[in-house]
N, C-alpha and C positions, 0 to 999 in steps of 0.2 A: 851739513849736507851741501854738496857742491851744486852749482847751477845745472850742470849736465845731468846729474841724477834726478834733480827736481824736474827738469824738462822731459826726461824719459817717462816719468810717472804721469805727467800731465799729457804727454803724447799718447800714452796708453789709455788714459781716461778719455781723451778726445776721440780716439778710435772706437772705444766702447760706447761713448755718447752718440756717435754717428750711427752705430748699429741700433741703439734704442730709438733714435729719431726715425730711422727708416722703417723699423719693424712695429713700433708702438705709436709714437706721437703723430707722425704724418698720416697714417691710415685713419686713426680715430678722429683727427681734425677734419678729414675729408667727409666723414659721416655728418658731423655737426654742420660744416660749411655748406655741403651740397643739399642739406634738407631745406635750406632757405633759398634755393635757386630754382628757376623755371625758365628753360630756354636761355640759360646764361645770365638771366637778370634776377635781382632780388625779388622774392615772392613768398607769400605764405599759402600758396595754393595747395601744397601737399598737406599742410596742417589743417586747412579748411576741409579737405577731403576726408581726413581722419575723423574730425569731429562732426561733420555733417552727414556722414554715412553710418547708419546704425550698426552695420557689420563691423566697422573698425572701432568705434568707441565702445561697443559691447565687448570687443576683444580686450580692450584696456580694463574694463570693469571685471570681466571674467578672470583676467590674469591676477588682479588685485585680490578678489574675494577667494579664489581658489588657493592662492599663496597664503592668505591670512588663515583660511580654514586648515590648510596643511600645517602651518606654523603652530597654530593652537593645538592641533592633535599631536604634533611632535613633542610639544612642551609637556603635555600630560603623560604620554607614553614614555618618553625619554626620562623624565624626572622620576616617575614611579620605579622604572627598571634600574635607574642609577642608585636610588635609595636602597632597593633590595640587594643590589650587587655590592654596595660599599658599606652600608651601615647596619646590616642584619647578619645573622648567623646562618643564612641560607646555604645549603650544601652545594658543592661543585660550582662555586661562583666563577672560578677562573675559566672553566669550560663554557659556562653560560655567556660570559663576557665575549669570548672569542666568537661564539655563534651569533650573538646579538649584532656585532659589527659586520657580519658577512654580507647582508643585503647591500650595504653601501659600497663594498669592495667590488661588486659586480656592476656592469653597465646598466644604467637606468632603463634603457629600451629593451635589454634582455629581460629585466624584471617585468616590464609591460607584456612582453611576449609570453613569459611564463605564467603570469596571472590570467592572460587571455585563455591559455590552455587549461587552466584550472577552473576559472569562474565564468568563462565565456558561455554563450548559449548552449554549446555542445562540449563544454569543458568537463574535465574528469570529476570535479566536485559537484558541478551542476547536475551531471547525469546521475551521480550517486544520490544526491538529494532527491531528484525526481523519482528514482526507483524506490526510495524509502517512503516518500510522501504520496506517491501516486499522482503527483501533479504533472502537467504537460510542460511547465516552464519553471525555472528557478525564480524566487521572489526578488532577486537582485539583477542589476544590469551593469556589467563592467564597462560597457560602452556609454559612459555618461560622465557628468561632472563629478558625481559621487565616486565613481570608479577611479577617476583621475586623482581625486583627493586621497583615496585609500592607497593607491599604489605609490603616490608621492610621499605619503606619510611613512609607509613601510621602508622607503628608500632613504628618507632624510631624518627620521627620528634619531638615528645614530649620532647626528651632530649634537643634538641636545644631550643625549646620553653621555657622550664623551666629555662635553663641557661641564655638565653638572657633576659627573663622577669625579672629575679632577678637582672641582671646588670642594666636594664633600671629603675627599682624601686629604686635602691640604688645610682644611679649616681648623681653627683653634676651638677645641670643644670645651674650654673652661666655662663658658656661659651655660652650656648645656649641663655640665656637671654641677654648677652652682644651683641651677634651677632644680635639678634632680634632688640635690641635698636639701633644698627648701621644701620638698614634698610635691613638686609639680609632676603631673602624670606624663606619660610618654607622648600622647597625642597633643597635649597642650604645649610641650616643649617643641615638638615638630612644627606646630602651627605658629607659635609666637617667637621662636628663636631660630630653628634650623631653616625653615622656609624663607624668612626674611633675609637671612645671611647669604643664601645661595640664589636669591631672586635675580641678581644681575647676571649670574651664569645661565640661569634658565632663559632670561630674555635674550641674552647674547646668542645662545644656541638656537632659540626660536627665530631670531633675525637671520642667522645663517641658513636655516631651513627655508625661510621666506624667500631670500635671494636665490637660493638654489632652485626652488620651485618656480620662481618667476622666470629664470633663465632656461629651464628645462624644455627641450624640444621633443625628445623621443616619446615620453609618456603621453603628453597631450596629443601628439600626432597619431599614435597608434590607437588610443582610446577615444579621442575626441572628434577626429575628422569624420569617422563613420557616423557619429551622432550630430554632425554639423555644429559642433561646439568648438569655437575657436578662441585661442588666446593670442597674445602678442607674438610669440615665437612662431606659431603656425601661420599667423597672418603675414608675417614677414616672408615666410617660405612661399606663400601663395602670391604675394606681391612680386617676388622675383620670377615666379613661373609665368606671370602675365606677358612680358616683364614690365614693371613700373618701378624704376630705381628711385625716383623721387618719393613715391609713396613708401617704398622700403626704408629709405633713410629717415623719413618722418616717423614711421613706426619704431624704427630702431632708436631714434632719439627719445621717444616716449618711454621705451623700455629702459634706457639708461636713466631717464629722469625719475621713474618710479623706484629703481634700484638705489639711486643716490639719496632720495628722500628717506628711505628706511635705513640707509647706511649712516645718515646724519643722526637719526634717532639712536643708532647703536653708539655713535661717538658721544652723544649726550648721556647715555646710560653709563658709559665708561668713565666720564668725567665725575659722575656722582658716586663712583664705587668706593670712595674713601670712607663713607659712613657705613659701608657694608664689609669692613675689613674682616677677613676670615683667617689670615695668617699673621701670627705674632711671634716675637722672639722666644717666648716661653710657651711652646706648643704642648698641649695635652692631647694625646692620641684619643680620638673619639672611641667610646666604648660601643661594642656591637649590641644592637637591639636583639634581645632574646625572643624569638618568635613563638617558642613553646608549642602549644597545640596547633598553631597555624603554620608551623614550619613545613610540614609535609604537604598540606594543601597548596600553600603558596609556591613551594618548589615544583609541584606537579603542574600548577597553573602556568608558572613562568616557563617551564620546559615545553609544555604544549604550545604556548604562544611562540616561543623561539623556534621550535621545530616547524611550526606552521609558516612563519615568515622567512625562514632561512633555508631549511632543508627541503621542504616539499616543493617550492618553486624550481629548485635545481633538479630534483628528481623528475618533476613534470617535464622539464625541458629535455632531459636525457630520455625519458620514456617516449616522448613524441618522436624523437630522432630514431628510436629503435623500432617503432611500429610501422607496419606497411602503409597505413594511412591513419590520419588523426581521427580518433573515435573508434578504431578497430577493437574488437573484444580482446581482453587480456588473456590470451592463451598462447601456447608455444608457436603455433602456426602463424601468429600475427607479428612475430618479432623478426627483424631483418637488419642487416648491416648495409643494405643497398644504398641508403641515403648518405652514409659516410663515404662509400665507394664513389657515389655520384659526385659528391663535393670534391673529392680528390682528383676526379677526372675533369671536372668542370673548369674550363679555361678561365672564365671570369672570376671564379673563386680562388684559383691558384694565383691569378694576377693580383687579386685584392689582398691576399695574404702577403705576397712579396712587396706590394706597394706599402702596406701598413708596416711591415718590418723595416723597410727602407726609411720611411718617413719617421717612424718612432725612434729608430736608432740615431738617425741624423739630428732630429730635433733634440733628443736627449743629450747628445754630445755637444752640440752648439750651445744650448742653453746652460749646460753645466760649465763650459768654458767661460761664457759670458757672465754667469752667476759668480764664478770665482773671481773674475776681474772686478766686477762691480762691488762685490763684498770686500775685496782687498782694498780698493780705493776708499771705501767708507769705514771699514772696521780697523784696518791696519795703517794704511797710509794717511787717512784722515785729511784728504786733500779738500781744498775749497771747491764747492760745487758737487762733491761726492754724495752728500745727503740728497740733493735734488735729483741726481742721477739714480740713486737708489729708489727714490719716490716714483720717478717716471717709469722705472722698470717694473714696479709692482702695481701700476694703474690697471692693467688688464685683469687683475684678480677681481676687481669690482665691476667689470664690464661683462655683460652676458655674451656668451660665445656666438650667438646669432649676430650680434652687433659687430664683433670682430670679423666675422665672415663678410658682412656687407662692407666693412672698412677695407678689406683686402681687395674686393672687387673694384671699389671706387679708386683705390690707390694704384693698383698694379694690373689693371685690365686694359690699359691703353698704352699706345706707343709713347716713348721709346722703350719702356720696360713692360711690355705686355706679357704677363705670366698666366693669364686666364686660360683654362683648358689644359694646363700642365700640372705636373706634380709639385712644381716649385711654388705655386701660389698656396697650395695646401700646406707646404712646409713653412712658408713665411707665417701663415696663420697659426700653425702649431707653435712656432717660436714665440709669437706674441702671447698665446694662451698660457704656455707653460713656463715662460721666463720667470714670473713671480715665484713659482715653486722652487726653481733652481736657486734663485737669489736668496730666498728665506732659508733654504737648507744649508747652503754654503756659508751664509751669514752666521748662523748659529755654530757651525763647525769651526770657522776661523776665530770666533770669539773664544774658543777653548784653547787656542794656541797662544801662549804667553808672548808678549811683545819683546821680552828680553832675548829670546832665541834669534829673532831676526836682527835685533839691534847688535847682538854680539857678532853676527856674520857681517853686518855692515861695517862695524868698527874694524873687523879683520880684513876689510878690503873687498868683500864679495859684492858683485854688482847685482842690479835688480833681478835680472833673469836667473842668475845663479842662486839668489836667495829664494826665489820662487821655486826653482827646480829642485834644490837640495834640501830645503827646510820646510817651507809652507805646504807645498803640494804633497810631499810624502806624509806629513802629519795629518793633513786634511783628507787623505785618500779614502779612508773608510766612509766618511760623510759624503764625499763626492760620488763614490760608487752607489751609496744608498740613494742620493739625490738623482743620479742618472736613472736608476731603476724606477724611482717614484715618478719620473717624467715619462719613461719608456712605457710603463704599464698602462696608464690611462690613454696615452697617445695611440697605443696599439689598437684600442677598441673605440676610439673617438667617433662620434656621429654628427653632432650639431654643426660643427664647422665643415666637415667633409661633405655632408649632404647638400650644402649650398654651393660648394666650390668644385665638386667633382665633374668630370666630363668623361667621354668615351675613353676607356683604357686607363683611367686614373681612379677607378673605384678603390675604396678601402674596405676593410672587414666590416666596419659598422654600416657603411652604405650598402654593401652586398646583402648583409643579414636583413636590413630594413627593407630593401627592395624585394627580396624573396618573400618575406612575410607579407608585405603589402600586396604582392601579386598572387598570394594564396598558396605559395609553396611552403607550407608551415613545417613539414617534416624536414625538408632540405635546410630551411633556415635554422631549425632546431639543431640539426647535425653540425652546421658550421658554428653556431653559438656554443654548443657543448664543447667543441674543440677549443674555442677561444677561452671558455671558462676554465678548462683544464690548464691552459697556458697561464692564465691569471693566478690560479691557485698555486701552481708551481713557482711562479714569479714571486708570490707573496712569501712562500717558504724561503726562497733565496733572500728576500729582504729581511726577514726575521733573523736568519742566520748571520747576515752581515751586520745588522744593527743590534744584535743581542736581544732581540724582542722589543726594542724601543719603537720600531716602525712596523707597519703591517697589521694584520688582524689575527 
């Protein structure tokens, strides 16, 4: 390899490294550094305010216990459903699995809105219960900590389900078969062999649910603020509304610290997974558990549960959008398309849709290009420093989105590069948030391209750009397109970053739906949310077609 070719690769890596430095490293450093400053001097004043004010340290405790309760619930529900879907002869398992993951595919704050419409004081199910029982109020309160845990569980249990289902499908069942041949009963085998073998997967999925719940803003904001129940993400939102940037940075640092503690626990679990080996060279396909007389009852129970958490909330959202007002009697005269017509005529809504389409498309394109370059340096070129670059690019995956929004304000809201109040600061935040997804997607895609193809082109005299253009990019195109869509879809309905960074005329779809719901325009918010859900379902169909069913729900 000549020096000039080597220099070109390192020059490309330097340019990509500068991009990661400006988008990821510098903003996140600002959060940590500024949390120890007061009037330009080193100070612990902000941290003292956090731990001396009951409002703030209770928010920390609330975040931890709500996330732990959610993770525990997710582990129970996700593990049971995974076992039924993978290791039993339950009928229509493929259809059930598709419906099970549907709640996670939709925005979490859409789920909160839907459950408010179902279980709120005047919700559809609440009124149905009151009519049946003759009571004046339902025995539950969706605007509470329990309501937050419930909706978070419905949204995040899918993470445990997917993780455990994968482990159950890949595990070597020879131990189970040996135990069965020795006369052990089904439940004893499950308790003493199957459960211990998949325990790391259960805990890993639970930790993912914990971190997701810890970083979630939409659900605690819509269900907790009305009850004056605050967590760290909503406390950061209020700190910015004051505004008190020093307090916001201190709270953000605490949010990162809690997330890092539990991520370290996850790393510890992964190090000890060797003694829980579930895949071996001589794999025996696990036999399905015959449910016999319980097959139909379990199928009906699973179906009712899945329909309740997946289909009914979507129907509730659509129903609210079609009614003249929320709570109207269900008769023909109560149905209208006026809310959809109003959304289409509303300038703020049209602007939000255009802003979101622009930001999502640009963020997906830039992160895909950056992901290809970073993955190429690490996977194919194997340049010195490429591993560190790959690591830095994936750091935002472990950082709550609220913290990334604060980081962008601190890094890019002052001259000479003052982006605050523009779409560009939201774009930079999206780049940081979704860069890890693009890197991981293109990383796995490039790994499937054999090195001999590029090497043959290099020996034939093809230069770097020619090899990228004529060999690597065409072969990696399907994975790149799937990665582009996997960034575009969540960016299209993003809320947590946008709600902290938007200004007049820079609203996004997520911000507009949240503000309409918060202002009491439930029917209009439901109409816009229904349109977005339709776009997401169509987008999922496209993803599945492009990836042959490997991605999407």
